[in-house]
C-alpha positions in Angstrom: -27.1 38.5 44.3 -25.2 36.2 45.9 -27.2 33.6 45.5 -29.0 33.0 42.1 -31.7 29.8 41.4 -33.3 30.4 38.1 -36.1 28.1 36.5 -35.8 25.4 39.2 -37.9 22.7 38.2 -38.2 19.0 40.3 -40.6 16.5 40.1 -41.3 13.2 41.9 -42.7 10.1 40.0 -44.1 12.6 37.3 -45.6 15.6 39.9 -44.7 18.7 40.0 -43.4 19.7 43.4 -41.3 22.8 42.2 -42.1 24.8 39.1 -40.1 27.6 37.8 -39.0 28.8 41.1 -36.6 32.2 40.8 -35.3 33.9 44.0 -32.3 36.1 44.5 -30.5 35.7 48.2 -28.4 38.9 48.9 -24.7 38.7 50.4 -25.9 39.2 54.2 -29.4 38.4 54.1 -32.0 36.3 55.9 -34.8 34.8 54.2 -37.6 32.5 54.6 -39.3 30.2 52.9 -42.7 30.2 54.3 -45.8 28.4 53.4 -48.1 25.2 54.4 -46.9 21.8 54.6 -46.3 19.9 51.0 -46.0 23.2 49.5 -42.6 22.4 48.3 -40.2 24.6 50.1 -38.2 21.6 52.4 -37.6 20.2 48.9 -36.0 23.3 47.4 -34.1 24.0 50.4 -32.5 20.5 50.1 -31.9 21.3 46.6 -30.2 24.3 47.5 -27.9 22.2 49.8 -27.2 19.2 47.4 -28.9 16.8 49.0 -31.4 16.4 46.0 -30.8 16.5 41.8 -33.6 18.9 39.9 -34.9 18.5 36.9 -34.0 22.2 35.3 -32.7 25.4 35.8 -29.6 27.2 37.2 -28.1 27.5 41.0 -25.0 29.5 41.2 -23.3 31.0 44.6 -21.5 34.6 44.0 -21.4 33.2 39.6 -20.2 29.6 40.5 -22.5 27.2 39.3 -23.8 24.4 41.6 -25.2 22.2 39.3 -23.0 19.5 39.3 -21.3 20.5 43.3 -22.1 17.5 45.6 -23.1 18.7 49.1 -20.3 18.2 50.8 -18.2 20.3 48.6 -20.6 23.5 48.6 -19.7 24.7 52.2 -22.9 25.3 53.4 -23.6 24.6 57.3 -27.4 22.9 57.4 -29.4 22.5 61.2 -32.0 20.2 60.4 -35.4 19.7 62.3 -34.2 17.0 65.0 -30.5 18.5 64.9 -29.0 15.6 64.7 -26.2 15.7 67.1 -24.3 12.7 67.4 -25.0 11.0 70.4 -22.0 9.4 71.9 -19.9 12.7 71.3 -20.0 15.9 74.2 -21.0 19.0 73.2 -17.4 20.1 72.2 -16.5 17.5 69.6 -20.1 18.1 68.0 -19.2 21.4 67.3 -15.6 20.6 66.4 -16.5 17.7 64.1 -16.1 19.4 61.2 -13.0 21.3 61.7 -12.0 17.5 62.7 -12.7 16.2 59.7 -11.3 18.9 57.8 -7.9 18.0 59.5 -7.8 21.2 61.7 -4.6 21.1 64.5 -6.4 20.5 67.8 -5.5 24.1 69.0 -7.3 25.8 66.1 -10.5 23.4 66.6 -10.2 23.5 70.7 -9.8 27.6 70.0 -12.9 28.2 67.7 -14.7 25.4 69.4 -14.7 27.6 72.4 -15.7 31.0 70.3 -18.8 29.7 69.3 -19.7 28.2 72.6 -19.4 31.8 73.7 -21.2 32.8 70.8 -24.4 30.7 71.1 -24.1 31.4 75.3 -23.1 27.7 77.0 -19.6 28.4 77.3 -19.3 25.9 80.1 -21.3 23.0 78.8 -18.2 21.7 76.3 -18.2 18.3 78.6 -21.6 17.6 78.4 -23.3 15.1 76.0 -26.8 16.0 74.1 -28.8 13.9 76.4 -28.1 16.4 79.4 -29.1 19.0 77.0 -32.6 21.0 77.0 -34.2 20.6 73.4 -33.1 24.7 73.5 -29.8 24.0 74.2 -29.1 21.3 71.4 -30.8 23.3 68.8 -27.5 25.8 69.7 -25.3 23.0 69.7 -26.4 22.2 65.9 -26.3 25.7 65.0 -23.0 26.1 66.7 -21.4 23.2 64.5 -22.8 24.5 61.3 -21.3 27.8 62.1 -17.9 25.9 63.1 -17.1 25.5 59.2 -17.4 29.2 58.3 -19.6 28.4 55.8 -21.1 30.3 53.0 -24.5 29.5 53.2 -26.7 28.7 56.5 -29.7 25.9 55.5 -32.5 25.7 58.8 -34.9 23.2 57.9 -37.8 24.2 60.6 -35.0 24.4 63.4 -37.6 25.7 66.2 -40.9 23.5 65.6 -40.2 21.0 68.4 -39.6 23.7 70.6 -42.3 24.7 73.1 -43.7 28.5 72.8 -41.5 30.1 75.0 -38.1 28.6 74.2 -39.2 29.0 70.6 -39.7 32.6 71.2 -36.1 33.0 72.7 -34.5 30.8 70.6 -35.6 33.3 67.2 -33.8 36.5 69.3 -30.7 34.0 69.5 -30.9 32.8 65.9 -31.1 36.7 65.2 -28.6 38.0 66.9 -26.1 35.1 65.5 -26.5 36.1 62.4 -26.9 39.7 62.4 -23.3 40.0 64.0 -22.0 36.8 61.7 -23.7 38.3 58.7 -23.6 34.9 57.0 -26.7 34.9 54.1 -29.2 32.0 55.7 -32.5 30.6 54.2 -35.0 29.1 56.7 -37.8 26.7 56.0 -40.8 27.5 58.3 -44.2 27.4 58.2 -44.7 29.9 61.1 -46.0 33.0 59.8 -44.9 34.9 63.1 -41.1 33.2 63.3 -40.6 34.6 59.3 -41.9 38.3 60.2 -39.8 38.4 63.3 -36.5 36.8 61.1 -36.9 37.6 57.8 -35.4 40.4 55.6 -37.2 38.8 53.4 -39.8 36.0 52.9 -40.7 34.0 49.8 -44.6 32.7 50.6 -44.6 29.7 48.3 -48.2 27.8 47.1 -48.3 24.1 45.6 -44.8 24.5 44.7 -44.2 27.8 43.2 -43.6 30.9 44.9 -46.5 33.5 45.5 -44.7 36.7 46.5 -41.4 37.1 47.4 -40.8 40.8 49.5 -40.2 41.9 53.1 -42.6 41.2 55.9 -43.8 44.8 56.0 -44.4 43.9 51.8 -46.5 40.5 52.3 -48.1 41.8 55.4 -49.3 45.2 54.1 -49.5 44.5 50.3 -50.3 41.2 49.8 -50.7 40.1 46.4 -52.6 37.3 46.5 -56.0 35.6 48.2 -53.8 33.1 49.3 -50.1 35.4 50.9 -53.2 37.7 52.6 -54.8 34.1 54.0 -51.6 32.6 55.2 -49.6 35.6 56.2 -51.8 37.2 59.3 -55.3 37.2 59.9 -57.7 39.4 56.7 -60.8 40.3 55.7 -61.1 40.0 52.1 -64.2 41.4 50.4 -65.4 41.0 47.3 -65.5 44.2 45.1 -69.0 44.0 44.3 -69.9 44.3 48.4 -67.6 46.5 48.7 -69.2 48.9 46.1 -72.7 48.6 48.1 -71.2 48.6 51.6 -68.0 50.3 51.6 -67.7 52.2 48.5 -64.5 54.5 50.4 -62.7 51.5 49.9 -62.8 52.1 45.7 -60.4 54.7 45.9 -57.5 52.4 46.8 -58.7 50.1 43.6 -55.6 49.9 41.2 -56.5 51.1 37.8 -57.5 48.4 35.1 -58.4 46.2 38.2 -60.7 43.7 37.3 -63.7 41.9 39.3 -61.6 39.7 40.4 -60.1 41.7 42.5 -60.6 41.8 46.8 -60.4 44.1 49.1 -57.7 42.8 51.7 -58.5 44.5 55.7 -56.7 43.5 58.4 -58.1 43.2 61.8 -56.4 46.2 63.1 -57.1 48.2 60.0 -61.2 48.5 61.3 -62.6 50.0 64.1 -65.6 49.2 66.3 -67.8 51.6 68.5 -70.8 50.9 70.7 -73.6 52.6 68.9 -77.3 52.0 69.6 -78.4 52.5 65.4 -75.5 51.2 64.9 -75.6 48.4 61.5 -73.6 46.1 62.8 -74.0 43.3 65.9 -70.9 41.8 67.9 -71.0 38.1 67.3 -67.9 37.3 69.6 -65.5 38.8 71.5 -61.9 37.1 72.8 -59.4 38.8 75.3 -56.0 38.6 74.0 -54.0 40.6 76.8 -53.0 43.9 75.1 -55.9 43.7 72.2 -59.7 42.2 72.3 -60.7 40.4 69.5 -64.1 40.6 67.9 -66.3 39.0 65.1 -68.8 41.8 63.7 -72.0 41.0 61.6 -71.9 43.8 58.9 -74.3 43.7 55.9 -74.6 40.8 55.3 -70.3 39.6 56.0 -68.2 38.5 59.7 -65.3 40.7 59.7 -62.8 39.9 62.1 -61.9 43.7 63.8 -58.3 43.8 66.8 -58.3 46.8 68.9 -57.2 47.6 72.0 -59.9 48.1 74.3 -64.1 47.3 73.8 -65.8 49.9 76.5 -69.2 49.5 76.2 -69.3 46.0 73.8 -70.3 43.2 74.5 -71.6 40.0 72.8 -74.8 41.2 70.9 -74.7 44.7 71.1 -75.1 46.9 68.3 -72.1 48.3 66.9 -71.2 50.7 64.2 -68.0 49.8 62.0 -65.4 52.4 60.4 -62.5 50.9 58.1 -59.1 52.9 57.5 -59.3 52.8 53.7 -55.5 54.2 53.2 -54.3 50.6 54.9 -56.8 48.5 52.0 -54.7 46.7 49.8 -56.2 44.5 46.8 -55.7 41.1 45.9 -56.2 38.6 43.0 -58.0 36.0 43.6 
């Protein structure tokens, strides 16, 4: 692996912010650190960047120890949530700032800036100032500035959180395209599960200073290992073993061998189906139209389950229904 973190621990005033963090990042990987506020993801990113010391552990890049290397010598490109563009500099000056600090020639800087502005699709904005740009355009300029110095690693600290929903969606696509084209390993901090599922090759789901699970977006969504991951990455119906045994015994066939009663079945809403049935044991509690699908809350044998499906013919609030599960899509998580 290209970047290796082993046994990273960080405390603030005696309280552990990170505990026993082990993480590997491949040479061309896009990795998302995903988790709620306060889980330690930004602290971990700042440690990788060299902006925070850590108490113990080791960080290597391509086999080189980074522990004692200051941030300015790591050769990383960093994009912060606030973008941190220089307000008194033009777009071109902002993008070329790192190259100028390195002592590159004017011709080299001009050529590189032109190349990057074309890459971020702002070729005609070189002479503008940050206050003359939209939030999405400022974000692109910040990304170009990080790319200008040919970084060994790109670090993104919730760069899309200040944008509105439509611009955020567009910027995801832009970041994804740029990273795939340049093949620069990237670590991005986010609390937005959709962002992580859309962008990442690998998601690192964090909680309370620890890593809960590492895997591809499909791994974390389809095969969560813990209750926390099942709840944080997408919607889920978590069903205790004793309830499953009585109400949905067909799910027990997928239960891991040797699993204790502390395991719960995890069924995603799309893995359940409801249909109108006068003799059905369920009742529709609520229905929400979501465009291409309908989300239902269904009372079923003492529990309320969330179901998402295309179409809701014959269904209404209070209607009796039957409910069927897809056992092959059931995951089991530790509590």
